[in-house]
C-alpha positions as CSV (number, residue, x, y, z in Angstrom):
1,X,188.9,146.1,52.8
2,X,186.7,149.1,52.1
3,X,186.9,152.3,54.2
4,X,183.4,153.2,53.4
5,X,181.3,154.3,56.4
6,X,177.8,153.0,55.8
7,X,174.8,155.4,56.2
8,X,172.7,154.5,59.1
9,X,169.0,154.3,58.5
10,X,166.8,156.6,60.5
11,X,163.2,155.6,60.5
12,X,160.2,158.0,61.3
13,X,156.8,157.6,62.8
14,X,153.6,156.9,60.9
15,X,150.9,159.4,61.7
16,X,147.9,160.2,59.5
17,X,149.2,158.4,56.5
18,X,152.5,160.3,56.5
19,X,155.9,159.8,58.0
20,X,156.9,162.7,60.2
21,X,159.9,162.9,62.4
22,X,159.3,163.0,66.1
23,X,158.3,166.3,67.3
24,X,160.9,166.0,70.0
25,X,163.7,165.3,67.5
26,X,164.7,162.2,69.6
27,X,165.8,158.9,68.1
28,X,167.2,155.8,69.7
29,X,169.4,152.9,68.4
30,X,167.8,149.5,67.4
31,X,170.1,146.5,67.9
32,X,169.6,142.8,67.1
33,X,169.7,140.0,69.5
34,X,173.6,140.0,69.4
35,X,173.9,143.6,70.2
36,X,174.7,144.7,66.5
37,X,173.4,148.1,65.5
38,X,170.6,147.9,62.9
39,X,169.0,151.4,62.6
40,X,167.9,154.4,64.4
41,X,164.1,154.7,65.2
42,X,162.1,157.8,66.2
43,X,161.3,158.2,69.9
44,X,157.8,159.6,69.9
45,X,156.7,162.3,72.3
46,X,153.6,163.4,74.0
47,X,152.8,165.8,71.1
48,X,153.2,162.9,68.6
49,X,150.7,160.8,70.7
50,X,148.2,163.8,70.5
51,X,148.8,164.1,66.7
52,X,148.3,160.4,66.2
53,X,144.9,160.5,68.4
54,X,143.8,163.5,66.3
55,X,144.5,161.6,63.0
56,X,142.6,158.4,64.3
57,X,139.6,160.5,65.3
58,X,139.5,162.3,62.0
59,X,139.6,159.0,60.1
60,X,137.1,157.2,62.3
61,X,133.8,158.5,60.7
62,X,135.0,157.4,57.2
63,X,136.4,154.0,58.2
64,X,133.6,153.1,60.5
65,X,131.1,154.3,58.0
66,X,132.5,152.2,55.2
67,X,130.6,149.0,54.2
68,X,132.0,145.8,56.0
69,X,132.7,144.3,52.7
70,X,134.8,147.4,51.7
71,X,136.8,147.2,54.9
72,X,137.4,143.5,54.2
73,X,138.7,144.2,50.7
74,X,141.2,146.9,52.0
75,X,142.4,144.6,54.7
76,X,143.0,141.8,52.2
77,X,145.0,144.2,50.1
78,X,147.2,144.7,53.1
79,X,147.7,141.0,53.4
80,X,148.7,140.9,49.6
81,X,151.3,143.5,50.3
82,X,152.5,141.7,53.4
83,X,153.0,138.7,51.3
84,X,154.9,140.8,48.6
85,X,157.5,141.9,51.3
86,X,157.8,138.5,53.2
87,X,161.5,138.2,52.7
88,X,162.0,141.6,54.2
89,X,159.8,140.7,57.2
90,X,161.5,137.4,57.7
91,X,164.9,139.2,57.8
92,X,163.6,141.7,60.4
93,X,162.0,139.1,62.5
94,X,165.2,137.1,62.4
95,X,167.2,140.2,63.6
96,X,164.6,141.0,66.2
97,X,163.7,137.6,67.5
98,X,166.2,135.1,66.2
99,X,166.0,133.0,63.1
100,X,164.8,129.5,64.0
101,X,161.1,130.2,63.4
102,X,161.2,133.6,61.7
103,X,159.7,132.3,58.3
104,X,156.8,130.5,60.0
105,X,156.2,133.4,62.2
106,X,155.9,135.8,59.2
107,X,153.6,133.4,57.4
108,X,151.4,133.1,60.5
109,X,151.1,136.8,60.7
110,X,150.0,137.1,57.2
111,X,147.5,134.3,57.7
112,X,146.3,136.1,60.9
113,X,145.7,139.3,58.9
114,X,143.7,137.3,56.3
115,X,141.6,135.7,59.2
116,X,140.6,139.0,60.7
117,X,139.9,140.4,57.2
118,X,137.4,137.7,56.6
119,X,135.4,138.5,59.7
120,X,134.6,142.0,58.7
121,X,131.4,141.2,57.0
122,X,130.4,138.4,59.4
123,X,130.6,140.4,62.6
124,X,127.0,141.8,62.4
125,X,125.3,138.4,61.6
126,X,127.3,136.8,64.5
127,X,127.2,139.2,67.3
128,X,124.0,141.0,66.2
129,X,120.5,139.7,66.8
130,X,116.7,140.2,66.2
131,X,115.3,140.4,69.8
132,X,111.9,138.8,70.7
133,X,109.7,141.4,72.3
134,X,106.0,141.3,73.6
135,X,104.2,144.1,71.7
136,X,103.9,145.7,68.4
137,X,107.6,146.5,67.9
138,X,110.4,145.1,66.0
139,X,113.8,145.1,68.0
140,X,117.1,144.4,66.8
141,X,120.7,144.8,68.1
142,X,123.7,145.6,65.9
143,X,127.4,145.8,66.9
144,X,129.1,149.3,66.3
145,X,132.7,150.1,66.6
146,X,133.8,151.7,69.9
147,X,136.0,154.5,68.3
148,X,139.7,155.2,68.7
149,X,141.7,152.4,70.3
150,X,145.2,152.8,71.9
151,X,147.3,149.8,71.5
152,X,150.5,149.0,73.3
153,X,151.9,146.3,71.2
154,X,153.6,143.1,72.5
155,X,157.2,143.7,73.4
156,X,158.6,140.2,72.5
157,X,156.5,139.2,69.5
158,X,157.4,142.1,67.0
159,X,155.2,141.1,64.1
160,X,152.8,138.2,64.8
161,X,151.8,139.8,68.3
162,X,151.6,143.2,66.6
163,X,149.2,142.0,63.8
164,X,147.2,139.9,66.4
165,X,146.3,143.1,68.4
166,X,146.0,145.6,65.5
167,X,144.0,143.6,62.9
168,X,140.9,143.1,65.0
169,X,140.8,146.9,65.9
170,X,140.7,147.7,62.2
171,X,138.3,144.8,61.3
172,X,135.6,146.1,63.5
173,X,135.7,149.6,62.1
174,X,137.8,151.3,64.9
175,X,140.9,153.2,64.3
176,X,144.2,152.8,66.1
177,X,147.1,154.5,67.7
178,X,149.8,151.8,68.2
179,X,153.0,152.0,70.2
180,X,155.3,149.3,68.8
181,X,157.6,147.1,70.6
182,X,160.3,149.4,72.0
183,X,163.4,147.2,71.5
184,X,162.0,145.4,68.4
185,X,160.3,148.0,66.3
186,X,161.6,147.2,62.8
187,X,158.7,144.8,61.7
188,X,156.3,147.4,62.9
189,X,158.0,150.2,60.8
190,X,157.9,148.1,57.8
191,X,154.2,147.2,58.4
192,X,153.7,151.0,58.5
193,X,155.1,151.3,55.1
194,X,152.9,148.5,53.8
195,X,149.9,150.3,55.3
196,X,150.9,153.6,53.7
197,X,151.0,152.1,50.2
198,X,147.9,150.0,50.6
199,X,144.3,151.1,50.3
200,X,144.0,151.9,54.0
201,X,142.9,155.4,54.5
202,X,145.4,157.7,56.2
203,X,144.8,158.0,59.9
204,X,143.0,154.6,60.3
205,X,146.2,153.1,61.7
206,X,148.9,155.2,63.2
207,X,152.2,153.5,64.4
208,X,154.6,155.2,67.0
209,X,158.0,153.9,68.1
210,X,159.4,154.6,71.5
211,X,158.9,153.3,75.1
212,X,155.5,152.0,76.2
213,X,156.3,153.0,79.8
214,X,156.5,156.7,78.5
215,X,153.7,156.8,76.0
216,X,151.4,154.5,77.6
217,X,150.1,156.9,80.3
218,X,149.5,159.6,77.8
219,X,147.3,157.2,75.6
220,X,145.5,156.0,78.7
221,X,144.7,159.5,79.9
222,X,143.8,161.1,76.4
223,X,140.1,162.1,76.4
224,X,139.7,161.2,72.7
225,X,140.8,157.6,73.1
226,X,137.8,155.3,73.7
227,X,139.6,152.0,74.6
228,X,143.0,150.7,75.5
229,X,144.8,147.5,74.9
230,X,147.6,147.3,77.5
231,X,149.2,144.2,76.3
232,X,152.8,145.6,75.9
233,X,152.7,147.6,79.2
234,X,154.3,146.7,82.5
235,X,152.4,148.6,85.0
236,X,148.9,147.9,83.8
237,X,147.2,148.7,87.0
238,X,148.6,152.3,86.7
239,X,147.3,152.6,83.1
240,X,143.9,151.5,84.4
241,X,143.8,154.3,86.9
242,X,144.8,156.8,84.1
243,X,142.1,155.5,81.9
244,X,139.5,155.8,84.6
245,X,139.8,159.5,84.5
246,X,138.1,159.5,81.0
247,X,135.9,156.4,81.6
248,X,137.4,154.4,78.8
249,X,137.4,150.6,78.1
250,X,140.6,148.9,79.3
251,X,141.0,145.4,77.9
252,X,141.7,142.6,80.3
253,X,144.9,140.8,79.1
254,X,147.0,138.0,80.6
255,X,149.8,139.0,82.9
256,X,152.3,137.1,80.7
257,X,152.6,137.7,77.1
258,X,150.5,134.7,75.4
259,X,151.6,132.4,72.7
260,X,150.6,134.2,69.6
261,X,150.9,131.2,67.5
262,X,147.7,129.8,69.0
263,X,144.5,129.9,66.8
264,X,142.8,133.2,67.3
265,X,139.1,133.5,68.2
266,X,136.6,136.5,68.0
267,X,137.1,137.7,71.6
268,X,139.3,140.5,70.6
269,X,136.7,141.6,68.0
270,X,134.0,141.6,70.7
271,X,136.1,143.9,72.9
272,X,136.0,146.7,70.3
273,X,132.2,146.7,69.7
274,X,129.4,148.3,71.4
275,X,125.8,147.0,71.2
276,X,123.2,149.3,69.7
277,X,119.7,148.2,70.1
278,X,116.8,149.7,68.1
279,X,113.0,149.5,68.7
280,X,110.7,150.2,65.7
281,X,106.9,150.2,65.9
282,X,105.1,147.7,63.7
283,X,101.7,147.8,62.2
284,X,99.5,150.8,61.0
């Protein structure tokens, strides 16, 4: 029997395309469903939230200004890399959620990412419109991304739920600051490694590990966050009150975590879009 002591992995945050340690220096142990130690995860602080929001805001003009086709190709590339690391995701979902359905959950997560990637260049035609007007005008409405979105990821569904709340944000041209599942962060950490080595520009998606109860209020009250998805939060009413101070959009989500294996629809895409209506004179 070996006397060797294994080196415990300590994961970092993903902010602005880089992997910094938490400003606070805090970490916390991650365990599997049987209580066995898996790794240490960084515990994000308020300063880390501010840094992530700043990175997302800086990345927003470039990402929202890219063509829908280009955004779709970038997201397809992420799906390719998810597929390439499928075995690792299966192992991490097994450790986090149990192994009975881990492979099918990972496959569903990859398919879900592809599904949203395919919507990037269809959103304008489906949700936009040419408006009938009485007068010498041409009027049309086009959907535009809301801005920076704070996402509190599902606590139970560590990968499929995470993909289901993050992918529509990116598909619409918004940028994201995500707080992963507190007890099951490893799939989110591996996803951040995929994003870092894909074609996704740094800052478009930022992933923080830690406790939603601590980090959520700071996201909700931040003046540079335009929308908030409180799926992984417990006290959503308190977050809504925090968000009201900066008049941001707070998504209405079910009280209980939904079944993420159900077929998606475009409702989450709609939530991150604003309608811009333009009037243009016609004739001489």
